[in-house]
N, C-alpha and C positions, 0 to 999 in steps of 0.2 A: 572410224569408230562410230560414225553417225548411224542411227537406226531409222528405218523408214517408219513414218507415222502410221499407226494403226496395226503394226505387227504385234504378235503375242508378246515378244520380248519387250516391245516398247511399252505395252500396258503394264507389265511387271516392273519395269524401271520407273514408270510414272508412279506406281504404287509405292515403290521404295522411297522416292523423293518426297511423296506426300507424307509417308510415315516419319521421315526425318523432320518435316515441318511440325508434325504432331509432337514429337519428342522435344522439340524446342520450346513448346508451350508449357509442358509439365513443370519444369523446375522453377519457373517464374510466376506463372498464372494459376495453375491448378492448386498449388500449395497455399494460396492466399487464405482460403477459409479455415485452414488448419493452424493459423498463427496463435490463437488463444490456447489451443490444445498443446502446441509445441512449448509455449511459455510455461504452462502448467507442468508438462513432462520434465522440463529441465530446470524448473524453479527459477526462471529469469523473467524480466520484464518483457512484455510484447515488443517493445522497441528494439530489444536486443535480437529478437527473432527477425524483425524487419531488417536489421543490419545484414542478415544472411543473404537477403536478396541482392543488396548492393555488392556484398562480398562475392556472391556468385557471378554477377554481371561483370565485375572487375576481372575475375578469373577467366571467364569466357573470352573477354576482349583480349587479354594478354595471350591466351593460348592460341586463338585463331590467327593472330599476327605472326606467330611462329609456324603454325601448321600449314597455312596457305602456301608460303614459299617452299617449304619442305616437300609438299605434295607435287610441286612442279618438277622436282628432281627425283623423288622416290616413287611417285605414282599415287593416285588417290586411294586405291583399294586398301592397301596395307595400312595407311594412316587412318582411314575411316574405321577399319576393323579394330585397330589399336585404340582409337578414341572411344568407340562404342564399348570396348572391354573396360577401359578405365572408368567411363561413366557408370557402367553397371556396378563395378566395384565400389564406386563412391556412393551410389544409391543404397546398395546393400549395407555398406558401412553406416550410413545414416540410420537405417532401420535398426541396426544392432547397437547403436550408440546409447550410452547411459549417462553421459556427461555432456554439457553444452560445448565445452572445448573440443571434445571428440567429434561431436556432430558438425561443428564448424569446419574441422579439418577434412572430414569426408565430403562436406559440401564443396570445399575447394577442389578436392579430387574429382568430384562429379563435374564441376565447372570446367576443369582442364580437359576432361573427356568430351564434354559438350562443345568445346571449341572446334572439334572436328566436323560439326554439323555445317560449318561454313562451306565445306567441300560440296554440299548440295548444289550451290551456285556454279562451282567449277565443273561439276558433272553435267549440268545442263549445257555448259559451253562445250564439253567433250562429246556428249551423246547426240546433240541436235545441231541443226544448221538452219540458217536463213530465218524465215518466219516461224519455223518450228520452235526455235529458242524462245522467241517472244511469247508464243502461245503457251509453252510450258511454264514460263515465268508468270504469266497471267493466272494459270491454273494454280501454281504454288502460292502466289500472293493471295488468291481467293481462299484457298484452303487454310492458310495461316490466319487470315482475318476471321474466318468462320470458327476455327479452333479457339482463338482468343475470345471471341464473343460467347462461346459455349463453356469456356473454362470455369466461370463462377458456378454454374450449375453442376458441372462434373466434379469440381472440387468439393462442393457442399455434399454431394451424394457420397463421394469416397470418404469424406470425414465422418458423415453420419453412419455409414455402413461398416467401415473398417478402421476408423480412427486416422490419426495423422500418418501412420505408416502405409496407408492404402495407396497414396499417390506415388510414393517412392517404390513400392512393390510393383505397381502397374507400369511405372516407367522402366524398371529393370526388365520386366517381361516383354514389353514392346521393343526395347533396345535389343533383346536377345533375338527376336524375330527379324529385326532389321539387320542384325549381324549375319544371320543365316541367308537372308535375301542378298545381301551385299557379297557374301562369299560365292554364292551361286551365279549371280547375274553379272557382276562387274569384272572387267579385265583391268589389269594394271596399265595405266597410261604410260606410254614410253617417256623417258626423261627428255626434257627440253634440249634441243640441239644447241640452243643459245642460252644455256642455263645462267641465270643471274641470281646471285644469292641475296636473301633477306633484305637488309636495309638498302642495298644498292638498287634493287628493283623498285622498292617503295620510293626512294629518292627520285628516280626517273619518272614514276607515275605522278608524283606530286608536282613535277614540273611539266607535265603533259596537260595543257589547258583543255584539250578536248575530253580526255578521260576525266579530269577533275571536274569539269563543268557538268558532265552527265551524271557523275556521282553526286554532286551537289544538288542537281535537279531532283534526283531520287530522294536525297536526304530532306529536301524541302517538303516534298509530298508526304514522306514518312513522319515528319515532325508534326503534321496536322493530326494524323492518326494517333501517334503516341501521346500527344498532349491531351486528346480526349480520353484516352485510357487512364492517364494520370489524374485528371480532374473529375472524371465521371462519378467516382464515389462521393467526392465533396459536393458536387452539384446535385446529384440525384438522391443521395441518402441524407447528407447533412442539411442541405438547403431545402430540398423538396420533401424530405421525410419518408422516402420509399423504404420499404422493408428489404432485407437481402433477397427474398424471393422475387419481389417486384423488380428489384434492380437486375436480377438475372434474366427476367423476361424481357426487359428493355434491351439488355445486351444481346439477346437472341435476335431482336428486331434489327439491331445494329449489324449483326452478322449477315442478315439478309441483304444489306447494302453491298456487301462484298460479292454476293452472288450476282446482284444487278450490275455492279461495276465490272465484274468479270465477263458477264455476257456482252456488255457494251464494248469492252476492250477486245474480246474475241472477234466481234463483228467488224470493228475498225481495223484490227490487225491484218485482215485479208483484203482491205480496200484502200487504206491510206498509208502514207509514210509514217515512220516513227516520230518525225518532227511534228507532223499534224496531230498525232495522238497526244504528244506531250503538250502542245499548245491548247488542244481541246480540254485536256485534263486540268491544266492550271486555270483555264476559264471557269470550269465547274467549281474548282476549289475556291476561287474568288467569289463566285456566285453564292456558294454555301456561306461564306463569311458575311456577305451583304445581307442574305436572308436572316442569318442569326442576329445581326445587329438591328435590323428593322423590327424583327419579331420581339426582341428584348425591349426595345423602346416602346412598342405598342402594347404588348400584353405581359411584359415581364418574363421571368424565368418559368417555363413550363416544360413538361416532358416532350410534348409535340414540338414545341419551339426549339428544343435542343436536338431532337432526333431527326427531324426533317432536314435541317441544314447539314447534319452529319451524313445523312444519306447522299445528299448532293455532293458534299466534299469527298466522301469515300469513293463515289463513282469516279471523280476526277483523279483521286489517288491511284485507283486501279488502272487508269489510263497512263499515268506518268511513270510509276515505278518500274513495271516490267520493261517498257520501251527504253527508258533511260538507262537501266541496268544493263540491258542487252547491248546498247550502244557503247557503254563504258567498257565492258568486258571484251567486246569484240576488238578493242584496240590491242589486246595482249593475248592472242590465242595460245602462245607458248608459255605464258606465265599466268594462266587463268586462275591458279590457286592464290597467288599473291594479289592479283587484281580483285578477286572476289573478297579476300580478307580485308583489304584496305577499303573497298567499297562498303562492306558491311560495318566496319569500324566507323567510317564517316557517317553512315546512316544512323547508328545508335548514338553517336556523339551529338549530332544535330537534334535528334529526337529527345535525348535526355536534357539538353540545354533548353529547348523550347518548352518541354513539359515543366521544368523547374521554374522558368520565368512566368508561365501562365498560372501555375499553382501558387506562386508567390503573391499574387493579387487576388486572394480568395474572395474578397468582398465584391469584386467585379468580374466574376468568372465568365458569364456570357459575353460581355464586351471584350475582354482580353482574348477569349477564344476566337471570336469573330474577327477581331483585328489581326490575329495571327493568320487566319485563313486568307483574309484579304491581302495581307502583306506577302504571304507565301505565293499567292497567285500572281501578284505584280512582279515580285522578284524572279519568279520562274520565267515569266514572259521576257523580262529584261535580260536575264542570263542567256536565254535561248537566242534572243536577238543579237547579243554580243558574240555568241558562239558562231552564228552563221556569218558574221562579218570578220571573224578571226581566221587566218590561214591555219590549215591543219598542221599541228606540231608533229615533230618527228617521234616515232615510237622506238621502243627498244628493238 
């Protein structure tokens, strides 16, 4: 099922996977500028609308843990199409909702459908091989970071032009396009010959030190990115007094770091081993932390003093995540759906924990963020060193 790089079908499949990344941004990031309007619409406090984000993330996490293993036995195509259909129904239901309780119910339905987006990682494992897998993950990670950085601008535009319903309507439209592309391009993956169901496969993966270590390496790198996303509004708007427009411009600059990191990762992907890429990435993450700590001590909190270390750190993140994820999922080629689901769950669990810890020390944001980067870099090096000394564990 592997496709040769550069073929027309390969470009279409790449476009499909990139659109899946775009859909993943809408429900969590593009909707943020619409919080006040949603609160007014449903006559609730803005905090109650904020709960919908956590509620949505919880729904996605539970759904993907079920969808991943199911796809190993039933095939990716039918579950992805079903998930897209459910997410469209949820988005349309949100648009038509007139009560807060109904809106939250349809948000949960949308979240269940969006849980199928984790199959994008499994599809990379199915459709590509060798260095092509890592190259595609570099592209998807770059695209995801760029979409996240542009989401405040897109969300503000949609809110101003179409109101809060704009982001849900556009989500449904893009999801419909992705459904058509999925139906036309994808083939059902054959059931695993060694089919292992749900919790049993997860239990085996959690006892596989090689899989778990590479997943944790990816989670460490993602935690640095996610923590910045969480604390950026506090640091840039609350502490430095940037307007929402200025905040959006800074985020665009942050998005350029993903392009720079993707370029560096693509260059190294064809020249060095994944282990060297991961080591280099964590070195850059630690360097970003040191830069942030020194700058904060010398000049205090500034936009440049926050953005430059983030560019260095993000370049490192772009080297670590695709390589580590590819190494983890390669352990389970016949259970790629379950492996991708567990990997993504660990990713967001680590990111959420790190973001909460950093945001909890609001009075010392630059220092706490810098210490996180430095600690992640050191832990990454230590974990990789332990991994090379540990015998390869038995796979399923």
